[in-house]
N, C-alpha and C positions, 0 to 999 in steps of 0.2 A: 736507221738500224732495223734489221729484220729480227723479230723475236721468233725463235725456233721452239716448237712444241712437239711432243711425241706421245703417243698413246697406243694401246693394244685392245682389240676386241675381235669377236667372231661374228658369224652371220646371224646368230641369235641375239646379238646386242647391237645390231647395226642401226636401229632407230635411235638409240641413245647417242651413239657415236656421231651420227649425222646431225642430230640436234645440237650437240656440243660444238661441232664444226660450224654450223650455221650461226650460232651465237657468237663465235670468234669473228666470223665474216662481218657481222653486224657491228661489232664494237671495236675491233682491233684496227689500228692504222696500217700495220705492216707486219705480216707474220707468215709462217710456213708451218704446216702440220705434217708430221711423219707418222703414218699409221701402220703398225705391224698387224696384218690380217691373220687371224689365228685359225682360219680354215680356207679351203680353195674357194668355196662359194663367196665368201666375204671378199677375198682378193679380186675375183673376177667382177663382182658387182661394183665394187668401189672403183676399179680400173675403168669399167664401162661408163661410169657416171662422169668421168673427166672433170674432177673437182679441181678448180683453178689453183687453190693454195695448198694442195695435198701431194705427197709422194706416198704411194702405196707399196709396202714391202711384203713380200711373201713370207710365209713361215719357213719355207724351204731355204730361202736366202738368209734368213735371220739366224736360225738355230745353229749352234756350233756343237762340237764334240762333248763339251762338258755339260751343256743343257740337255742333249740327247741321252746322255748316260744316266741322268736322274729322272728324266721324264716318266719312265714306267713306275717310278715309286711315288708319284704325286697325282692327286686328283686333278681335274681340269682347273678348278679354282686355285689349288695349290701351285700348279705349274705356271699359271698366269702370274701369281705373286712371285714365284721364283724368277721369272723372267723380267720383272719390272726393271731392276737395275741393268740388266743385259741390254734392254731395249734403249735405254738412255745412252749406254756405252756404245752400242752399235751405231746409233745415229750421229754421235759426236765424232766417232772414228771414220765411218763410212763417208759422211758428207763434210768433214772437216769444220764442224761447227764450233764457234767460239763459246757457245752456251746452249743449253737445251733444257726445257722445262717439261717434266712429265705430268700428264693430265689423266685422271681417271675418266673413262668414257661416259660415266653418268653424271658429269658436271654440266651446268649450264651457266653461261656468263650473262651478267646483267649490266656490266660496264667493262672498261678496258682493263685486262689483267696485267698490263705493263706496270701499273703503279705498285703492284705487289712485288714484282721482280726488281724493280728500282729500289725497293726498301732495303735490300740487303747491302747496297752501296759496294764496298770494296770486299765484301765477304765472298767466298766462292760457292757456297752451298746455302740454299733456302729451304726450310722445312716448316710445315704448318701444324700447329697444335690442334688437338681435338676440341679443346675448351668445353669439356663435358659439363652439362648441367648436373648439379650435385647428385640428384637421385639416379642419374645414369652413368655415373663415373666408373669407367672400366679401365682406367690408366693402369692398374696393377696387372691386368691380364692381357689387354689389347694394345697397350702402349699409350704414352702421352701424345705421341704424334701420329698423324694420319698420312699414309702413303696416297695422297690424292693430288697434290700440287707441290712439286719439288723441282728446284732448279740447281743444276750443276754447271759450273764454268769449266771450260777446258783449260784449266790451269793445273799446276802440280798438286796444289792443295785439293782442288775439286776432284781430280781424277784419283787421288789417294783415297778419299772417302768413298767415292763410287766403287772403286775396285775392291776395297775391303768389304763393302756391303754385298757386292755381287758374289764374292767367294763365300761369304757367310750364308747367303740365300741358297747357293748351290749345295752347300754342305747340309743345311737344315732349313726347311720352309714348309711347315704343316699347319693345318687349321686347328691347332690346339695349343694350349699353354703348357710349356714344358721347360724346366730349368731356366726360367726367366726369359723364355723366348715365346713369341707367337707370330706365326706367318713371316712376313717380311718387315713388320712394323716395329716390334719391340727393340730391334737392333738400333733404332734411331734415339732411344731414350737417353743414351749417354753421349750423343754426338756433340752437344753444346759444351760439355766439359771435356771430352776427349780431344776435340779439335777447336782451334781458334778461328777456323775458316767458316763455321756454320752460324747461320743467322735464324733465329726463330721469329716467324712472321708475327707482327703486332697488329696489323690492320684487321679490324674486326669483320670487315666485309669479305675476306678471304677465309673460306672454311665454315660457312654457315651450313648446318647439316641437321637432320632430325634429332640428333642427340644433344644439340645445344640451342636449337631455335627457341626453346622456352624462355631464354634469357632476353629475347629482343622483341620489340614492336616494329612492324613493317608497314609501310604505306607507299602507294604509287605516286611518283612525283615527276610529271612531264616525261613520260617514257621510260623512266628509271625507277628503281626501288630503293627507298631510303629506310634505314634502320636506326633504332634508338636502343641502346642497352638499358634495360630497365633499372639495374642497380645504381648506375652512375649518370644516367640521362645523356651519355655520350652518344652523339649522332655519327652516322657513317653511311656511305653509299655501298649497297650490296654489290660485290664483284662477281662472286659465284656462289651457287648452291649446289650441294652434293646430294643427289636424289638416291641415297643409299637404300638398297633393298626394295625398291619399288617393283611390284610384281603384277603382271597381267594375267588374268585368269581365263579359262576356256569359257566361262559363263558370261563374259562380257564385263566383268568387274575389274577394278584395279585396287590392290592393296597398297596404300601409300607408305604406311609405316606403322610399326608397333610401338613408336614413341608417341608422347602426347603432343598433338597438334591443335592449335586453335583454329576456329572456323576461318578467320582472316587469312592465316597461313595457307590454308587449303585453297581458298578462292583466289588469293593473290599470286601464289607461287605454284602450287601443285596443278590446279586445273589448266592453266595456260601450258604447262609443260606436257600434260597428257594430250591436249589438243595438238600440240606440235608433233608428239610422237605418232599420233593417229594419222595426221596429214602425211608424215613421211612414209609411214606404212602403206598408205593408199598409193602414193607415188611409186614405191618400190614394187608393189603388187601389179600396178599398171605396166611397169617396165620389165619385170622379170617373172611375173606370174605369182601365184599364191605361195607364200613362205612363211615361216615362223620368225619374222623379223623382230618381234618383241621378246623372243625367248620364252614363250608361254609353255609352262609345264603343267601336266595334269595334276590337279590338286588332290593331295591325299585326304581321304575322309574316313573317319571311324566314329564310333559312338561318342567319343570325347569331343569332337569338332564343334557341335552346338554349345557345349559347356564352355570351350575355349572362346567362342564368339561372345557368349554372355558375359564372361569375365572381362573381355576387352571393352565391351560397352560399359560395364560397371566402372572400370578404370579410366574410361574416357579416351582410350586409344583405339577405338574401333574406326579406323580411318580407311574405310572401304567405299569407293564411289563406283557408280555404274557409268559406263562409257557414254551412254546416251544422255544421261544426266549431265555429264561433263560438257557435252556438245551444247546444251541449252544454256549454259552459264556464260 
């Protein structure tokens, strides 16, 4: 059985997308990844790399009249969110897929994700909860579920949920909380009660992210990463980690997260990821010339910046590492 995945990103996020792909190659037995390239540079670069298990889709081929009609009303991020259900729908219909799993491009796999998809059994849709640590709980504004790893089967039930979600996102999808909505995520809150076909992922190894990592202890075990839930002592294998909001700066530093991270989490999970991104960036530079493959943006600096950094250090969430330091670890 081939497991079909889809994602979207542009040339400024290409190191993340390729790192995610490499981790799939490392751990998956049989898969295919469909990538909607959100700019021409990304499309040409990915096509030139001749990735064995990838189909690259141009933005021009993907966009339809409904998406193009709302595109001018959305920011770049909002338009990406708007397009997420449409990417899944496009891949299922264009390639006649029996099932397709959407992946955020900034995920990295540590074991085979098939175990997550198999968990839904006869259900047609799989969604993953945020599992917020209490102090970071944003369920009321950002949603109970995270649009990061979602499976839709090509069944009447699965397509019903997918089409309803797509139409909702086309009508409204903005980076703000309004009338019980936020981006593409708050729509998912009621799915498990509105539909009998939706399964909420239970495996703790799927959906570990900076907003919930505080609940777990992780250790390296024979090439994999093992986790233990602190409150229950339940053990599990880490399947994927979501490197949300990781930012490279022009000064050679990387801001890992504004959430609380333990030193072990940084050394075991984040440092290796940064090394992988840097290596991919080097290969892309050698192949295509200098480019902004990490999506580096010029950091804004004002008189409050030092104060914000001091506050972060005081709170314990000053998770900024230097690239050269990361190489040494």
